[in-house]
C-alpha positions as CSV (number, residue, x, y, z in Angstrom):
1,M,10.3,-24.2,25.2
2,E,8.9,-21.8,22.5
3,T,7.6,-18.4,23.7
4,P,3.9,-17.5,22.9
5,R,5.1,-15.0,20.3
6,R,7.4,-17.5,18.5
7,R,4.7,-20.2,18.6
8,A,2.1,-17.9,17.1
9,L,4.3,-16.6,14.4
10,G,5.8,-19.9,13.3
11,K,8.3,-18.1,11.1
12,G,9.8,-14.9,12.4
13,L,9.1,-11.7,10.4
14,E,12.8,-11.4,9.8
15,E,12.8,-14.7,8.0
16,L,9.6,-13.9,6.1
17,F,11.1,-10.5,5.0
18,S,14.2,-12.2,3.7
19,T,13.0,-15.1,1.8
20,E,9.5,-14.9,0.3
21,V,6.5,-12.7,-0.7
22,L,4.8,-11.6,2.4
23,D,1.1,-12.4,3.1
24,F,-0.5,-10.5,5.9
25,N,-3.7,-12.6,5.9
26,E,-1.6,-15.8,6.3
27,L,0.4,-14.2,9.2
28,E,-2.7,-13.0,11.0
29,E,-4.5,-16.3,10.5
30,K,-1.5,-18.2,11.9
31,I,-1.4,-15.9,15.0
32,V,-5.1,-16.4,15.6
33,E,-5.2,-20.1,14.9
34,E,-2.2,-20.9,17.1
35,T,-3.3,-18.8,20.0
36,P,-5.2,-20.8,22.7
37,K,-8.7,-19.4,23.4
38,E,-7.7,-18.6,27.0
39,E,-5.1,-16.1,25.6
40,I,-7.7,-14.1,23.8
41,V,-8.8,-11.5,26.2
42,E,-11.4,-8.6,26.2
43,V,-9.6,-5.3,26.2
44,R,-11.2,-2.0,26.9
45,L,-11.4,0.3,23.9
46,D,-10.4,3.3,26.0
47,E,-7.1,1.5,26.7
48,L,-6.1,1.2,23.1
49,R,-4.1,3.6,21.0
50,S,-3.0,3.5,17.4
51,N,0.2,1.8,16.2
52,P,2.7,4.7,16.0
53,Y,3.9,3.1,12.8
54,Q,0.4,3.1,11.2
55,P,1.0,4.4,7.7
56,R,-2.8,5.0,7.0
57,Q,-4.0,8.5,8.0
58,V,-7.3,8.5,6.1
59,F,-10.1,6.1,6.8
60,D,-13.2,5.6,4.7
61,Q,-16.0,6.7,7.0
62,E,-18.7,5.0,5.0
63,A,-16.9,1.7,5.2
64,L,-16.3,2.2,8.9
65,N,-20.1,2.8,9.4
66,E,-20.9,-0.4,7.5
67,L,-18.4,-2.4,9.6
68,A,-19.9,-0.9,12.8
69,L,-23.4,-2.1,11.8
70,S,-22.0,-5.6,11.2
71,I,-20.3,-5.5,14.6
72,Q,-23.5,-4.3,16.3
73,E,-25.3,-7.3,14.8
74,H,-22.7,-10.1,14.9
75,G,-20.0,-8.9,17.1
76,V,-16.2,-8.8,16.3
77,F,-15.3,-12.1,14.5
78,Q,-11.5,-11.7,14.3
79,P,-9.6,-10.6,17.4
80,I,-7.3,-7.7,17.0
81,I,-3.5,-8.0,17.9
82,V,-2.1,-5.6,20.4
83,K,1.2,-4.9,22.3
84,K,1.2,-4.0,26.0
85,S,2.6,-0.5,26.5
86,I,3.4,1.6,29.5
87,K,-0.2,2.8,29.7
88,G,-2.7,0.5,28.0
89,Y,-2.1,-1.2,24.6
90,E,-0.8,-0.2,21.2
91,I,-2.8,-1.7,18.2
92,I,-0.6,-3.8,16.0
93,A,-3.3,-5.1,13.7
94,G,-7.0,-4.3,13.4
95,E,-7.4,-0.6,13.7
96,R,-10.4,-0.5,11.5
97,R,-12.2,-3.0,13.8
98,V,-11.3,-0.8,16.8
99,K,-12.7,2.4,15.2
100,A,-15.8,0.6,14.0
101,S,-16.3,-0.9,17.5
102,R,-16.3,2.6,19.0
103,I,-18.9,3.7,16.5
104,A,-20.9,0.6,17.4
105,G,-20.9,1.7,21.0
106,R,-18.9,-1.2,22.3
107,D,-16.7,-0.9,25.5
108,T,-14.4,-3.8,24.8
109,I,-12.9,-5.9,21.9
110,P,-11.4,-9.3,21.8
111,A,-7.6,-9.1,21.5
112,I,-4.4,-11.2,21.3
113,I,-1.5,-9.7,23.2
114,R,1.9,-10.1,21.6
115,D,5.3,-8.6,22.3
116,F,6.5,-7.3,19.0
117,N,9.5,-4.9,18.6
118,D,9.2,-1.6,16.8
119,T,10.4,-2.8,13.4
120,E,8.0,-5.7,13.5
121,M,5.1,-3.4,14.4
122,M,5.9,-1.2,11.4
123,E,6.1,-4.2,9.1
124,I,2.8,-5.7,10.2
125,A,1.0,-2.3,9.9
126,L,2.4,-1.9,6.4
127,L,1.4,-5.4,5.4
128,E,-2.1,-5.1,6.7
129,N,-2.8,-2.0,4.9
130,L,-1.0,-2.7,1.6
131,Q,-2.5,-6.2,1.2
132,R,-6.0,-5.0,2.0
133,E,-5.6,-2.1,-0.3
134,D,-6.4,0.5,2.4
135,L,-3.6,3.1,1.7
136,N,-3.8,6.0,-0.7
137,P,-0.8,6.4,-3.0
138,I,1.1,8.9,-0.7
139,E,0.6,6.8,2.4
140,E,1.8,3.8,0.4
141,A,4.9,5.7,-0.8
142,T,5.7,6.9,2.8
143,A,5.3,3.3,4.1
144,Y,7.6,2.0,1.4
145,Q,10.3,4.6,2.3
146,K,10.1,3.9,6.0
147,I,10.3,0.1,5.6
148,M,13.3,0.5,3.2
149,E,15.1,2.6,5.7
150,A,14.3,0.3,8.6
151,K,15.3,-2.8,6.8
152,N,18.1,-1.3,4.7
153,L,16.4,-2.6,1.5
154,T,16.8,-1.6,-2.1
155,H,13.9,-0.9,-4.4
156,E,14.4,-4.3,-6.0
157,E,14.5,-6.1,-2.7
158,L,11.3,-4.4,-1.4
159,A,9.5,-5.2,-4.7
160,K,10.4,-8.8,-4.3
161,V,9.1,-9.3,-0.8
162,L,5.9,-7.3,-1.5
163,G,5.2,-9.2,-4.8
164,K,5.3,-5.9,-6.8
165,S,7.3,-4.9,-9.8
166,Q,10.5,-2.8,-9.2
167,S,9.2,-0.1,-11.5
168,Y,6.0,0.1,-9.5
169,V,7.9,0.5,-6.2
170,T,10.3,3.1,-7.7
171,N,7.5,5.1,-9.3
172,T,5.4,5.0,-6.0
173,I,8.3,6.3,-3.9
174,G,8.9,9.0,-6.4
175,L,5.7,10.6,-5.5
176,L,7.3,11.8,-2.3
177,R,9.3,14.3,-4.4
178,L,6.0,16.1,-5.2
179,P,5.2,19.4,-3.5
180,D,2.9,19.1,-0.5
181,E,-0.1,20.7,-2.2
182,I,0.2,18.2,-5.1
183,K,0.4,15.3,-2.7
184,T,-2.8,16.6,-1.1
185,L,-4.5,16.5,-4.5
186,V,-3.5,12.8,-4.8
187,V,-4.7,12.0,-1.4
188,E,-8.1,13.6,-2.2
189,D,-8.2,11.6,-5.4
190,K,-8.3,14.8,-7.5
191,L,-5.2,13.8,-9.3
192,S,-4.6,10.2,-10.5
193,M,-1.5,8.3,-9.6
194,T,-0.5,8.1,-13.2
195,H,-0.6,11.9,-13.7
196,A,1.2,12.3,-10.3
197,R,4.0,9.9,-11.5
198,I,4.7,12.0,-14.5
199,L,4.8,15.2,-12.5
200,S,7.0,13.6,-9.9
201,K,9.8,13.4,-12.5
202,M,9.9,17.2,-13.0
203,S,12.1,19.4,-10.9
204,D,10.4,22.8,-11.1
205,T,7.7,23.4,-8.5
206,D,5.9,26.1,-10.5
207,T,5.7,23.9,-13.5
208,I,4.4,21.0,-11.5
209,N,1.7,23.2,-9.9
210,K,0.7,24.7,-13.3
211,L,0.4,21.4,-15.0
212,A,-1.5,19.8,-12.1
213,N,-4.0,22.6,-12.3
214,R,-4.4,22.0,-16.1
215,V,-5.0,18.3,-15.5
216,I,-7.8,19.2,-13.1
217,N,-9.3,22.2,-14.9
218,E,-8.8,21.3,-18.5
219,G,-9.0,17.5,-18.1
220,L,-5.5,16.8,-19.6
221,S,-5.2,13.1,-20.2
222,V,-2.2,11.0,-19.2
223,R,-1.0,11.0,-22.9
224,D,-1.5,14.8,-23.0
225,L,0.6,15.3,-19.9
226,E,3.2,12.8,-21.1
227,E,3.6,14.7,-24.4
228,I,3.9,18.0,-22.6
229,S,6.5,16.6,-20.2
230,K,8.8,15.7,-23.2
231,G,9.3,19.3,-24.0
232,N,12.9,20.6,-23.7
233,E,11.8,23.5,-21.5
234,I,10.7,21.2,-18.7
235,A,13.5,20.2,-16.4
236,K,13.4,16.6,-15.3
237,I,14.6,15.0,-12.1
238,V,14.5,11.4,-13.5
239,K,16.3,11.0,-16.8
240,V,15.0,8.3,-19.1
241,E,18.0,6.2,-20.0
242,R,16.3,3.7,-22.3
243,K,15.8,5.0,-25.9
244,V,12.3,4.6,-27.1
245,K,11.9,3.5,-30.7
246,E,10.2,6.1,-32.8
247,S,7.5,3.7,-33.8
248,D,6.8,3.0,-30.1
249,K,6.5,6.5,-28.8
250,E,2.9,6.9,-29.5
251,Y,2.1,3.9,-27.3
252,K,4.0,5.2,-24.3
253,Y,0.8,6.5,-22.5
254,A,-0.9,3.1,-23.0
255,E,2.1,1.2,-21.5
256,E,1.9,3.5,-18.4
257,L,-1.8,2.9,-17.9
258,L,-1.5,-0.9,-18.4
259,C,1.5,-1.1,-16.1
260,E,-0.4,0.8,-13.3
261,K,-3.6,-1.2,-13.9
262,L,-2.0,-4.6,-14.0
263,D,1.1,-3.9,-11.7
264,A,3.2,-5.8,-14.3
265,K,5.7,-5.0,-17.0
266,V,3.8,-4.2,-20.3
267,R,5.2,-3.4,-23.7
268,V,3.0,-2.0,-26.5
269,Y,4.3,-2.2,-30.0
270,K,3.3,-3.0,-33.6
271,N,-0.5,-3.0,-32.8
272,K,-0.2,-5.5,-29.9
273,F,0.8,-5.5,-26.3
274,E,2.9,-7.9,-24.2
275,V,2.3,-8.6,-20.5
276,K,5.0,-10.2,-18.4
277,F,4.0,-12.4,-15.4
278,R,6.1,-14.3,-12.8
279,D,4.1,-17.5,-12.4
280,V,0.7,-19.0,-12.8
281,N,-0.6,-17.2,-9.6
282,D,0.5,-13.9,-11.0
283,L,-1.1,-14.8,-14.3
284,N,-4.4,-15.6,-12.5
285,R,-4.1,-12.2,-10.7
286,I,-3.8,-10.4,-13.9
287,L,-6.8,-12.3,-15.5
288,E,-8.9,-11.4,-12.4
289,I,-8.0,-7.7,-12.9
290,L,-9.1,-8.0,-16.5
291,N,-12.2,-9.8,-15.5
292,V,-11.4,-12.7,-17.7
293,G,-12.8,-16.0,-16.3
294,K,-12.8,-19.6,-17.4
């Protein structure tokens, strides 16, 4: 006889993480759909505590207030998923709903109780935030690093299961090399991820801080920063192995911008650019980003 956890999951997270691109919405819907109504219980909000593996540290207060108003008017549509702990429950999925419910003045929230292990809790928290675009770049980088260590994955393997390009995963994790004060600027959205990626390839802290201040105070563009970073006096952590053709150098900044915007491999050359996609779904995703419809 299958346990409630296995019945609700269908496929184990281990299998999902090994064989295909993960989809948190699909996983959560499966758990909710396959859980009998009698197993959905009202849990007191004061008995809940955050998932210790929750990668997100910054929550959009305005968005929480909007969700709280919706909850006041309509209630909580989707049960959260929790794990019983020594005292109360740990939130596995649905922390925004919990925070908004507290703002809305509720005492309880509908919940499904499941017995996940620590690695599974970390994976689910990562998926929920990544696929709902709730993480800032530094939180995302930290989450990638933790999941790689826990699952012993390479950058290529992690990129595959998350449906990202390997260069995107590698560049994002590279942000963790930045000094703490520069990471704070990224979190506060004072420094773009593209600027931060260029700085993360430099080894001298003073140089990184000076250039970050120039980006903010002088409005240095990505292209400006890229050109400055090519200077021989700036020590690099990451060496560029691929030789860039002389005629293509002037388009490097555009490639960086397009790669980040589209999360795809892009080559710009001879007054045209080339975008690589995996399949028709990936192509449709790119078209949606570009706001190109039928």
